C-alpha positions in Angstrom: -80.0 -89.7 136.2 -77.5 -88.2 133.8 -75.3 -86.9 136.6 -75.3 -90.3 138.3 -74.3 -92.1 135.0 -71.6 -89.5 134.2 -70.2 -89.9 137.7 -70.1 -93.6 137.4 -68.4 -93.5 134.0 -65.7 -91.0 135.1 -65.0 -92.6 138.5 -65.7 -96.3 138.1 -65.5 -96.8 134.3 -67.7 -98.7 131.9 -69.6 -100.8 131.2 -72.1 -100.4 134.0 -72.3 -104.1 134.6 -70.3 -107.1 133.5 -70.4 -110.6 135.0 -69.4 -113.4 132.7 -67.7 -116.7 132.4 -65.5 -117.9 129.6 -63.9 -121.4 129.7 -60.3 -121.9 128.8 -61.3 -123.8 125.6 -63.1 -120.6 124.4 -60.0 -118.5 125.0 -57.8 -120.9 123.1 -60.3 -121.0 120.2 -60.2 -117.3 119.7 -56.4 -117.2 120.3 -55.8 -119.8 117.6 -58.3 -118.1 115.2 -56.3 -114.8 115.2 -57.7 -112.0 113.1 -59.6 -111.5 109.9 -57.6 -111.6 106.6 -57.8 -107.8 106.0 -55.3 -107.2 108.8 -52.7 -109.5 107.3 -53.1 -108.1 103.8 -52.4 -104.5 104.9 -49.5 -104.6 107.5 -48.3 -101.0 106.8 -51.7 -99.5 107.1 -52.3 -101.5 110.3 -49.1 -100.3 111.8 -50.1 -96.7 111.1 -53.5 -97.2 112.7 -52.1 -98.8 115.8 -49.4 -96.1 116.2 -52.2 -93.5 116.3 -54.1 -95.6 118.9 -51.0 -95.7 121.1 -50.3 -92.0 120.6 -53.8 -91.1 121.8 -53.4 -93.4 124.8 -56.4 -95.5 123.7 -54.4 -98.8 124.2 -51.4 -100.2 126.1 -49.1 -102.5 124.1 -47.5 -105.6 125.5 -45.5 -108.4 124.0 -47.9 -111.1 122.9 -46.2 -113.8 125.0 -47.7 -112.2 128.1 -51.1 -113.2 126.9 -51.1 -116.5 128.8 -50.2 -114.9 132.1 -53.0 -112.3 132.3 -56.1 -113.3 134.2 -59.6 -112.9 132.8 -58.3 -112.2 129.3 -60.3 -112.7 126.1 -59.0 -112.2 122.6 -61.3 -110.6 120.0 -60.6 -110.8 116.2 -59.7 -107.6 114.4 -60.3 -106.4 110.9 -59.2 -103.3 108.9 -61.9 -101.3 107.2 -60.6 -99.2 104.2 -62.8 -96.9 102.2 -61.6 -94.4 99.5 -61.3 -90.9 100.8 -61.6 -92.0 104.5 -59.1 -92.9 107.1 -58.4 -96.6 107.8 -60.4 -97.8 110.7 -59.7 -100.8 112.9 -62.7 -103.1 113.3 -63.2 -104.7 116.7 -65.4 -107.7 115.8 -66.9 -108.2 119.3 -69.8 -110.3 117.9 -67.8 -112.8 115.9 -68.6 -116.4 116.6 -66.1 -119.0 115.5 -68.3 -122.0 116.3 -71.9 -122.4 117.3 -71.0 -122.6 121.0 -68.4 -119.8 121.0 -68.7 -117.0 123.6 -67.8 -113.6 122.2 -67.2 -110.5 124.3 -70.4 -108.9 123.3 -72.2 -111.9 124.9 -70.6 -111.1 128.2 -72.4 -107.8 128.9 -76.0 -107.1 129.9 -77.5 -104.2 127.8 -80.6 -104.0 130.1 -78.3 -102.5 132.8 -76.7 -99.9 130.6 -77.8 -96.3 130.0 -80.5 -95.6 127.4 -79.6 -94.2 124.0 -81.3 -91.0 122.8 -79.2 -90.7 119.6 -81.7 -92.5 117.5 -84.2 -89.6 117.8 -81.5 -86.9 117.4 -82.3 -86.1 113.7 -86.1 -86.0 114.4 -85.6 -83.6 117.3 -83.2 -81.5 115.2 -85.6 -81.2 112.3 -88.5 -80.4 114.7 -86.4 -77.5 116.2 -85.7 -76.1 112.8 -89.4 -76.3 111.9 -90.3 -74.4 115.1 -87.6 -71.8 114.6 -88.9 -71.1 111.1 -92.4 -70.6 112.5 -91.1 -68.2 115.2 -88.7 -66.4 112.9 -90.1 -66.5 109.4 -87.8 -63.9 107.9 -84.6 -64.5 109.8 -81.6 -66.6 108.7 -81.4 -69.9 110.6 -77.7 -70.7 111.3 -77.0 -74.3 111.9 -74.0 -75.6 113.7 -72.2 -78.9 113.1 -70.6 -80.6 116.1 -68.4 -83.7 116.0 -66.5 -85.6 118.7 -63.2 -87.2 117.8 -62.8 -90.7 119.2 -66.2 -90.4 121.0 -66.4 -94.0 122.3 -62.9 -93.7 123.6 -63.8 -91.1 126.2 -65.3 -93.5 128.7 -62.6 -95.8 130.1 -62.8 -99.5 131.0 -62.6 -100.4 134.6 -59.2 -102.1 135.2 -60.8 -105.3 136.4 -62.5 -106.0 133.1 -60.3 -104.2 130.5 -58.5 -107.5 129.7 -61.7 -109.0 128.4 -61.5 -106.6 125.4 -57.8 -107.4 124.4 -56.6 -108.2 121.0 -53.4 -109.3 119.3 -51.8 -107.7 116.2 -48.3 -108.4 114.8 -47.1 -110.2 117.9 -48.3 -107.4 120.1 -51.0 -107.7 122.7 -53.1 -104.5 123.0 -55.0 -103.7 126.2 -57.7 -101.1 125.5 -58.0 -98.2 127.9 -60.9 -96.4 126.2 -63.9 -98.3 124.9 -63.6 -100.1 121.6 -65.5 -99.4 118.4 -67.4 -102.7 118.2 -68.3 -103.3 121.8 -72.1 -103.5 122.2 -72.0 -101.3 125.4 -69.7 -98.5 123.9 -72.6 -96.4 122.5 -74.6 -96.7 125.7 -71.7 -95.5 127.9 -70.9 -92.5 125.7 -74.6 -91.4 125.6 -74.6 -89.9 129.2 -71.5 -87.8 128.3 -73.1 -86.7 125.0 -76.4 -85.9 126.8 -74.6 -83.9 129.5 -73.0 -81.8 126.8 -76.5 -81.1 125.4 -77.9 -80.1 128.8 -74.9 -77.8 129.5 -75.2 -76.2 126.1 -78.9 -75.4 126.7 -78.3 -74.1 130.2 -75.2 -72.0 129.4 -77.0 -70.5 126.4 -78.8 -68.2 128.8 -75.7 -67.1 130.7 -75.0 -63.7 129.0 -71.7 -63.2 131.0 -70.1 -65.9 128.9 -70.4 -63.6 125.8 -68.1 -61.0 127.4 -65.8 -63.7 129.0 -65.1 -65.4 125.7 -65.3 -62.3 123.4 -61.9 -62.9 121.9 -63.0 -66.3 120.6 -66.5 -65.2 119.6 -65.2 -62.3 117.6 -63.3 -64.8 115.4 -66.5 -66.5 114.2 -67.5 -65.5 110.7 -70.9 -66.2 109.2 -71.7 -66.5 105.5 -72.8 -62.9 105.1 -69.7 -61.6 106.8 -67.5 -63.8 104.5 -69.2 -62.5 101.4 -68.9 -58.9 102.4 -65.2 -59.5 103.2 -64.5 -60.9 99.8 
Protein backbone atom coordinates (compact mmCIF):
# COMPACT_ATOMS: atom_id res chain seq x y z
CA UNK A 1 0.00 0.00 0.00
CA UNK A 2 2.83 2.39 0.85
CA UNK A 3 4.62 1.61 -2.41
CA UNK A 4 1.44 2.25 -4.42
CA UNK A 5 0.86 5.60 -2.71
CA UNK A 6 4.50 6.71 -3.10
CA UNK A 7 4.40 5.73 -6.79
CA UNK A 8 1.21 7.75 -7.28
CA UNK A 9 2.63 10.79 -5.47
CA UNK A 10 5.90 10.75 -7.43
CA UNK A 11 4.45 9.99 -10.87
CA UNK A 12 0.95 11.52 -10.82
CA UNK A 13 1.12 14.07 -8.05
CA UNK A 14 -1.28 14.93 -5.25
CA UNK A 15 -3.90 15.03 -3.94
CA UNK A 16 -5.12 11.53 -4.72
CA UNK A 17 -8.54 12.80 -5.81
CA UNK A 18 -9.99 16.19 -6.66
CA UNK A 19 -13.24 16.80 -8.48
CA UNK A 20 -14.89 20.14 -7.71
CA UNK A 21 -16.87 23.04 -9.13
CA UNK A 22 -16.47 26.70 -8.25
CA UNK A 23 -18.67 29.32 -9.95
CA UNK A 24 -17.21 32.52 -11.34
CA UNK A 25 -18.91 34.52 -8.58
CA UNK A 26 -16.93 32.53 -6.00
CA UNK A 27 -13.68 33.25 -7.83
CA UNK A 28 -14.44 36.98 -8.00
CA UNK A 29 -15.35 37.03 -4.31
CA UNK A 30 -11.94 35.67 -3.26
CA UNK A 31 -10.14 37.80 -5.84
CA UNK A 32 -11.69 41.00 -4.45
CA UNK A 33 -11.11 39.96 -0.84
CA UNK A 34 -7.36 39.70 -1.35
CA UNK A 35 -5.25 38.71 1.66
CA UNK A 36 -5.32 39.09 5.41
CA UNK A 37 -4.03 42.33 6.91
CA UNK A 38 -0.80 40.76 8.21
CA UNK A 39 0.55 40.59 4.65
CA UNK A 40 0.06 44.31 3.97
CA UNK A 41 1.60 45.36 7.29
CA UNK A 42 4.87 43.52 6.65
CA UNK A 43 5.84 44.00 2.97
CA UNK A 44 9.60 43.55 3.50
CA UNK A 45 9.22 40.34 5.48
CA UNK A 46 6.74 39.04 2.92
CA UNK A 47 9.15 39.72 0.05
CA UNK A 48 11.88 37.85 1.91
CA UNK A 49 9.62 34.85 2.48
CA UNK A 50 8.50 34.70 -1.16
CA UNK A 51 12.05 35.01 -2.48
CA UNK A 52 12.88 31.92 -0.45
CA UNK A 53 9.82 30.11 -1.84
CA UNK A 54 10.93 30.88 -5.41
CA UNK A 55 14.56 29.96 -4.69
CA UNK A 56 13.50 26.49 -3.53
CA UNK A 57 11.22 26.07 -6.59
CA UNK A 58 8.13 25.77 -4.40
CA UNK A 59 6.17 28.28 -6.52
CA UNK A 60 6.20 29.81 -10.00
CA UNK A 61 5.60 33.60 -10.13
CA UNK A 62 3.48 35.25 -12.83
CA UNK A 63 2.24 38.83 -13.31
CA UNK A 64 -1.08 39.12 -11.53
CA UNK A 65 -2.86 40.32 -14.69
CA UNK A 66 -2.60 36.76 -16.06
CA UNK A 67 -5.04 35.59 -13.38
CA UNK A 68 -8.16 36.10 -15.46
CA UNK A 69 -6.75 34.02 -18.35
CA UNK A 70 -5.84 30.85 -16.44
CA UNK A 71 -8.56 28.14 -16.40
CA UNK A 72 -9.66 26.38 -13.21
CA UNK A 73 -7.97 29.01 -11.05
CA UNK A 74 -8.91 29.73 -7.46
CA UNK A 75 -7.45 32.44 -5.22
CA UNK A 76 -6.77 31.69 -1.55
CA UNK A 77 -6.15 34.43 1.08
CA UNK A 78 -2.67 34.53 2.62
CA UNK A 79 -1.43 35.62 6.01
CA UNK A 80 2.03 36.10 7.51
CA UNK A 81 2.74 34.37 10.82
CA UNK A 82 5.49 35.96 12.88
CA UNK A 83 6.76 34.53 16.18
CA UNK A 84 9.78 35.77 18.17
CA UNK A 85 12.81 33.58 17.59
CA UNK A 86 11.27 31.79 14.62
CA UNK A 87 11.33 32.34 10.88
CA UNK A 88 8.36 34.12 9.32
CA UNK A 89 5.92 31.66 7.81
CA UNK A 90 3.40 32.27 5.05
CA UNK A 91 -0.07 31.08 6.03
CA UNK A 92 -2.15 29.56 3.24
CA UNK A 93 -5.67 29.98 4.65
CA UNK A 94 -7.34 27.25 2.62
CA UNK A 95 -10.35 27.04 4.95
CA UNK A 96 -11.25 30.74 4.99
CA UNK A 97 -14.89 31.48 4.13
CA UNK A 98 -15.76 35.02 3.11
CA UNK A 99 -19.53 34.45 3.15
CA UNK A 100 -21.79 31.64 4.30
CA UNK A 101 -22.03 30.20 0.77
CA UNK A 102 -18.32 30.63 -0.14
CA UNK A 103 -16.41 27.65 -1.49
CA UNK A 104 -12.82 27.46 -0.22
CA UNK A 105 -10.17 25.19 -1.73
CA UNK A 106 -10.24 22.84 1.27
CA UNK A 107 -13.88 22.10 0.44
CA UNK A 108 -12.86 20.90 -3.04
CA UNK A 109 -11.03 17.77 -1.88
CA UNK A 110 -12.22 14.45 -0.47
CA UNK A 111 -10.25 13.33 2.59
CA UNK A 112 -11.82 9.86 2.49
CA UNK A 113 -9.83 9.13 -0.68
CA UNK A 114 -6.46 10.24 0.73
CA UNK A 115 -3.80 8.13 2.52
CA UNK A 116 -4.19 7.51 6.24
CA UNK A 117 -2.10 9.49 8.74
CA UNK A 118 0.02 7.56 11.24
CA UNK A 119 1.77 10.61 12.67
CA UNK A 120 -0.79 11.00 15.43
CA UNK A 121 0.51 7.85 17.13
CA UNK A 122 4.22 8.60 16.52
CA UNK A 123 4.96 9.86 20.04
CA UNK A 124 3.16 6.94 21.66
CA UNK A 125 5.06 4.43 19.51
CA UNK A 126 8.34 6.22 20.22
CA UNK A 127 7.81 6.14 23.99
CA UNK A 128 6.82 2.46 23.84
CA UNK A 129 10.05 1.65 22.00
CA UNK A 130 12.14 3.50 24.63
CA UNK A 131 10.29 1.60 27.37
CA UNK A 132 11.01 -1.76 25.71
CA UNK A 133 14.65 -0.84 25.07
CA UNK A 134 15.13 -0.06 28.75
CA UNK A 135 13.66 -3.45 29.70
CA UNK A 136 15.95 -5.24 27.24
CA UNK A 137 19.03 -3.18 28.08
CA UNK A 138 18.66 -2.00 31.69
CA UNK A 139 22.30 -0.87 32.08
CA UNK A 140 23.06 0.54 28.63
CA UNK A 141 22.84 4.14 27.43
CA UNK A 142 19.84 4.73 25.18
CA UNK A 143 20.88 7.10 22.40
CA UNK A 144 17.96 8.92 20.78
CA UNK A 145 18.12 10.50 17.34
CA UNK A 146 16.20 13.56 16.21
CA UNK A 147 15.16 13.69 12.57
CA UNK A 148 13.50 16.63 10.82
CA UNK A 149 12.45 17.21 7.21
CA UNK A 150 12.75 20.72 5.80
CA UNK A 151 9.73 21.78 3.73
CA UNK A 152 8.10 18.39 4.27
CA UNK A 153 4.73 19.14 2.66
CA UNK A 154 6.51 20.62 -0.37
CA UNK A 155 8.00 17.27 -1.36
CA UNK A 156 4.81 15.94 -3.02
CA UNK A 157 4.00 17.97 -6.13
CA UNK A 158 0.58 19.02 -7.37
CA UNK A 159 -0.65 17.52 -10.59
CA UNK A 160 -0.47 20.25 -13.29
CA UNK A 161 -4.20 19.95 -13.98
CA UNK A 162 -5.18 21.10 -10.49
CA UNK A 163 -2.23 23.23 -9.33
CA UNK A 164 -4.06 26.42 -10.38
CA UNK A 165 -6.73 25.71 -7.74
CA UNK A 166 -4.13 26.50 -5.06
CA UNK A 167 -2.93 29.85 -6.46
CA UNK A 168 -2.59 33.07 -4.50
CA UNK A 169 -1.69 36.70 -5.23
CA UNK A 170 0.82 38.84 -3.33
CA UNK A 171 2.10 42.30 -4.31
CA UNK A 172 0.78 42.15 -7.87
CA UNK A 173 2.31 38.72 -8.40
CA UNK A 174 0.37 35.52 -9.00
CA UNK A 175 2.01 32.48 -7.44
CA UNK A 176 1.36 29.01 -8.80
CA UNK A 177 2.40 26.40 -6.21
CA UNK A 178 4.41 23.43 -7.40
CA UNK A 179 4.80 21.67 -4.07
CA UNK A 180 1.92 21.26 -1.66
CA UNK A 181 0.98 24.28 0.43
CA UNK A 182 1.08 24.49 4.22
CA UNK A 183 -2.63 24.95 4.85
CA UNK A 184 -4.09 22.51 2.35
CA UNK A 185 -6.15 19.84 4.10
CA UNK A 186 -4.64 17.05 1.97
CA UNK A 187 -0.98 18.08 2.37
CA UNK A 188 -0.31 16.02 5.49
CA UNK A 189 -2.02 12.94 4.03
CA UNK A 190 0.12 13.03 0.90
CA UNK A 191 3.39 13.48 2.76
CA UNK A 192 2.55 10.59 5.08
CA UNK A 193 3.41 7.79 2.57
CA UNK A 194 6.83 9.37 1.97
CA UNK A 195 7.44 9.65 5.71
CA UNK A 196 6.29 6.08 6.30
CA UNK A 197 8.48 4.81 3.44
CA UNK A 198 11.49 6.43 5.15
CA UNK A 199 10.60 4.59 8.37
CA UNK A 200 10.30 1.24 6.58
CA UNK A 201 13.60 1.76 4.77
CA UNK A 202 15.35 2.76 8.00
CA UNK A 203 14.15 -0.42 9.74
CA UNK A 204 15.09 -2.65 6.80
CA UNK A 205 18.51 -1.09 6.15
CA UNK A 206 19.37 -1.29 9.86
CA UNK A 207 20.13 -4.99 9.41
CA UNK A 208 22.35 -4.49 6.35
CA UNK A 209 25.82 -4.60 7.92
CA UNK A 210 27.52 -3.85 4.58
CA UNK A 211 26.35 -0.23 4.87
CA UNK A 212 28.58 0.30 7.92
CA UNK A 213 31.70 -0.29 5.86
CA UNK A 214 30.30 1.48 2.79
CA UNK A 215 29.64 4.71 4.70
CA UNK A 216 32.48 4.39 7.23
CA UNK A 217 33.86 7.84 6.37
CA UNK A 218 30.55 9.42 7.43
CA UNK A 219 29.90 7.22 10.45
CA UNK A 220 33.38 7.92 11.86
CA UNK A 221 32.46 11.61 12.05
CA UNK A 222 29.57 10.97 14.46
CA UNK A 223 30.36 11.85 18.05
CA UNK A 224 28.32 10.80 21.06
CA UNK A 225 28.18 12.59 24.38
CA UNK A 226 30.81 10.38 26.09
CA UNK A 227 33.19 10.87 23.16
CA UNK A 228 32.75 14.65 23.31
CA UNK A 229 33.37 14.73 27.07
CA UNK A 230 36.54 12.67 26.71
CA UNK A 231 37.76 14.93 23.88
CA UNK A 232 37.30 18.07 25.96
